[in-house]
N, C-alpha and C positions, 0 to 999 in steps of 0.2 A: 273693578277698584284695586287701585294701589296699595299694599301694606302700610306705606307710609301715612295714608289717608285713612286705613283703619285704624291705626294707633294713635292718633291726634288725639282725641279726649284723652289719653293717658299719658302724653307727652311729658310731663313735668314727674308722673310717678314713675315712669321708666329712666330718665333721668337719675332721680334719685335710688332708682334699682340699680344702676349699674355702679354708680358710688359706693352702695351697699356691698356688693357682689365684691367688688375688687378689694376694698376693705377686708371683708370676709377671709380671702384667700391670701393676704398679705402674709409674707413669712421672712425670717433673718436668714433663711437658709439660701445661697444662690442658687442652686441648682432648682431648687422648687420654684422660684419666681420667676426663672428662664422659660421654663416649661409652661408654667402658666400665664406669662405673658403671651406664648404662641399660641395657647388655647384661645385666651381672649381674643386676639387678633384676628381669628378665623373661625370665630363662633357663627352659627346659623343666624335665623329668622329670630330668635327668644320668642317663638311662639308660645312656650310653656309659660314664662315669667307673663307676658302679654296677657295670657289667659287667665292667669291667678289674678292679676290687677283688675283687668276687666269684669270678673265675675263678682270679686270683691263689691265693686260699684253698684250692682244690679239692686233695684229696690222693688221688693214684694208689692203687688199691687192688691189694693182692699179689695177691688171688684173679684176678683179672682186668685185667690190664696191658693197655697201649695197646701196639699192635704196634710193635717198634722201641723201645720204651721201656727205658731204662736203658742205652741205646749212650753217652750223652754225658754222662748225669748220674750222680754218686755215688751208690751204693747205700747204705742203712741195714744196718744189724746184722742185722732181720730179714727183708731180702732185698728190700725194696721200694725205690722209686725215693725219692731224698731230694728232697723239693718244696722242701724248706728248705737247699738246698746252696748259694746265694747267701748265705741267714741266718749261717752258718757261716764263710763267706770274710769277709763285711764286716761281721758283728754285726748284732744284731737292727735298731738304727737303720737302718742300710746297707739292709737288706733292706725295711723298710718305706718307707724313702725311694724306692726304685725302684718299690715300688707307686703311691706318690702321684705320682711324675713320670710314668709310664706313663698315668694317669688324665689327669693334666692336658695331655699331650701330645694326647690324643685328644679331649677337650673343645675344645681350642684349635683343633685342626683342623678339627672340626665346625662349633665356632662359625664360624669364617673362612668356611668354605663357605656355611653359610646367608647370611651378610653378603652374600657375592657373588653368590648364587643371586636374591637379593631384587633387586639390580640388575639381572641379566640377564633375570628375569622380570618386571620392574616391578611387583613386589608392594607393596602400601601397608600391609599387616597380617600380622602373626606373632603367634600364640597369642594373638588379640585385642588386640594392642596395635601401634602405628605402627610401623612399621621404621625401621631407622636413615637407609634413604633418602630415606622419605616426611620426616623431620625435616631431616636435613643434607644432603640430597642425594646424588646419585651418588658424587660427586669423593672426598668423606671417607668414603663407604663403602666405595669401593674401596680407599683407603689402610688404612683400621680393618683390612679383611679384610687385608692385605700384612701390618700390623703385627702381627697375630693369628698368621700364618703364621710370621713370623720369630720368634716368642716360641717357637711350637711347635718350631721347628729349634734354639733355644736351649735347650729342655728336653732335647730329644735330644742335644747335646753333653754336656750334666751326667749323662746317664745313659751317657756314653761306650760306648754298644755296640753293634757292627757290626749284629746283628741287627736292632735296633731301626731303625736308618737304612735298611735293607734294608726291612722291613715299610711303614715310613710310605711310603718313596719309591714303593714300588709301588702302597699304596694311593690316594697324590696322582695317581699315573697314571692309575689304573682310573677315579677319580671324574671326571678331566676328560676322558677318552675316553666315559664315561657321558654326560655333560651335552652332549657334541658330537654322539654318537649320537641323542640324543633329539631334538636340533636338527634333524638329517637325518633322521629319520622321524618327523617330528611330525604329517605328514599321511598316512603309509603305515599306512591300516585295513587294509590285507589283510597285514601283516607276518607271519612265522611266529613261532610262540612263541617257538623258540630266540632269535630275536633280542629276542625282550620279556625274556626271562628273563637274557641277557646284558647288556641296556640296565639292569634294575633291579639285577643282580650287580654291574656296574659302578658305579652313581650311587649307590646305598643301602645294598648290602648288603657292600661291601668295607670299610666304616668299621668296621660291627658284626663282621668276621673280624678285622679290626686289631686292635679292642679284645680281642678273645678270646685272639689270640696275644701281646699286651702282656702280658695279664693272666697268661699262661702263663709268657710269659720273665720276668717281675717276679717268679713263683712259683717260678724254680728248675726249671721243669720240662724234659724232653726234647724234643728237636728232631721225634719221632714225636707228641708230646703236643701239642705247639705247633702243628703242622701239622694233627692231629686236630681241634684246637679250634678253628682257624682254618675248617677245614669247617662245624663245629657253628654259628660266629658266620654263616658264609653262609648257611645255611638259616633261621636265625631272620631273618636280613635279609630275605630273599627274603619270607618270610612276612608280616613287618612291613609290606614295601610292599605285598602284596597287600590286608593289611588298610586300608592308607592309601587303595589303590584302591575299595575298598568305602565307607569312610566319605565318598570324595570324592561318592558317588550317595547315599548314606542317611543319613550322620551329620546331625547338628544345628551349625549355625554357633556359636551359643551355648556348645557344648562343644568342637568342634574346632578352635576360634578363626581359622577362615580360611573365606572364602565356600564355599557348598557348590554341587559343579558347575565349581569352577575348572578342573579339568583339563580336562573338556569344552571350555570356552571358549576354551584356550589350544592346543587339538587336539592335546593329549598322549594317548598311547595306554595303556590300561588294561588289564588280564587280561577284567575282567567284560565291556567293550564287545568286544575282541578276539575273545571267545569267541561271543558273541551274532551279531556280523557273521557269523561263519563259520557259525553255525547256520542263519541265516535264508536265505530265497530272495534270489537275486541283487538282484531289482527293490526289494523291501522294505528289504535292506541298504542299497543306492543312494541312498534317499530318506531314511532315517535320516543317512548320512553329509553329504546336504545339508543338514539341520537343525543339525548338528555345525559345518558349516564356516560357516553363516551365525551362529554364536552369540555372536561377537564384534563382530559388524556392527551397525547401526542397524535392520535389517532383521529382527533378532530378535525373536521374539514370548516372553512369559511362559509360554506353554504349550508353546515347543518342548522347554524342559528335561525338563518333566513326561511330553513324548511321548517321549524319550530312555531315560528311566529306565525307562519302563513296557514301551518295545521290549526293553532288556536283562535284564528281571526275564522278561519273558514266554519268551526265548528262553533261559532257564537261565544267563546270566552272571553273575549275582550268585552262585546256588548253585555253579556250577561253583568261581569262586573263593574262595569259603570252603571248599570240599574241597580244593581245591589248598592254601591257606596252611593247613589242618591236616594235609595231608600232610608238608609241608616242619617243620612244628611237630613232628609225631611222628617224623620222621627226625632232627632237632636233639636232643631228647631222648633218642633212642637211642645217641646218640654220647657221652652221658654216663655210661652203664654202666659202664666201667672206674674209675670214682672212686668213692672211699668214700662212704658214707651221712653226712652232717653237716649242721649248720643252713645251710650254706654251698651244698653242693650242692642243698638243698631250696628255698633261696631262688633259686639260677639257674634249677630247673625252674618255679618259681612265676613268677618274672620273665619268663621265656618266654612263659607262658600268658597272663599279665599285656599283655604288648605286642602279642601276637598276636590279640587278642581284646579290646582296649582299644576305648572307645566314643569317645575323642578323643585 
């Protein structure tokens, strides 16, 4: 299924979100507007705001409530959790405003981290286009990233909800820890899988978990439902990152928008590589590690990358990673069982399958 079909139930929400997002970023400083316009023109699939908006529309089922649901949220006459509780309190416009603000907060935070990541990683292309730091250099990139963070904070103030601050502050903390842990363990080819999953959980999955939590919060769901949907987003994020690991090995640059084998050249540990090294004989594994370590140097040969990929495939690294991503995907979808069948739930499930089996 194509992404355009998946987002059809929230098409109007997304149009309103785009207006909200652009309005938040508006500035009277010419340089800011110029860089922001470039960023908006080359944004990705908007997966995180889409997830926020879809999750905010989920309705808990009366037949199978989430454990603890209803403790902090008013019940409807039929006994089900009132997913529209905020709507009654603030009116429908206020309810929709919370959805849009929540989606904008996530997109601002995500975009800011991408701008800063490109500086940290010395990246010069993203999604097939030059990065901000390759056009305006690092100083402007860092300052624009800071500007986006500040706008995210301003949007949180407008929401006026302490739970939102708690979710975002914890997410920002986790993402920073994940980046630093990646730097610390960049050449630890024998790390335990537990460390790998913590790394990608903090670096990637935390933001998708936050998207689902904010969506649930904006939809007026209970604390138990917010926590459960956060776990759902965490599992989706882990599957998403494992898929990214696979695409770095087997994808096509014309489709992924970034150089294939970039993770290997930057000595980043991926699940396919980690598994293959543990399955191989020690001598062969050490020989491959030597190839990886010289990947970014002048001593690197064109055949090195092909030899590394062949090694990973031969020792089951890609197959194992695919199976692991599928396991997390299935576990995530199971967490949606307590919600009513609806076009929104169908779209959430299809979105999960789309982003965890994507080709770019």
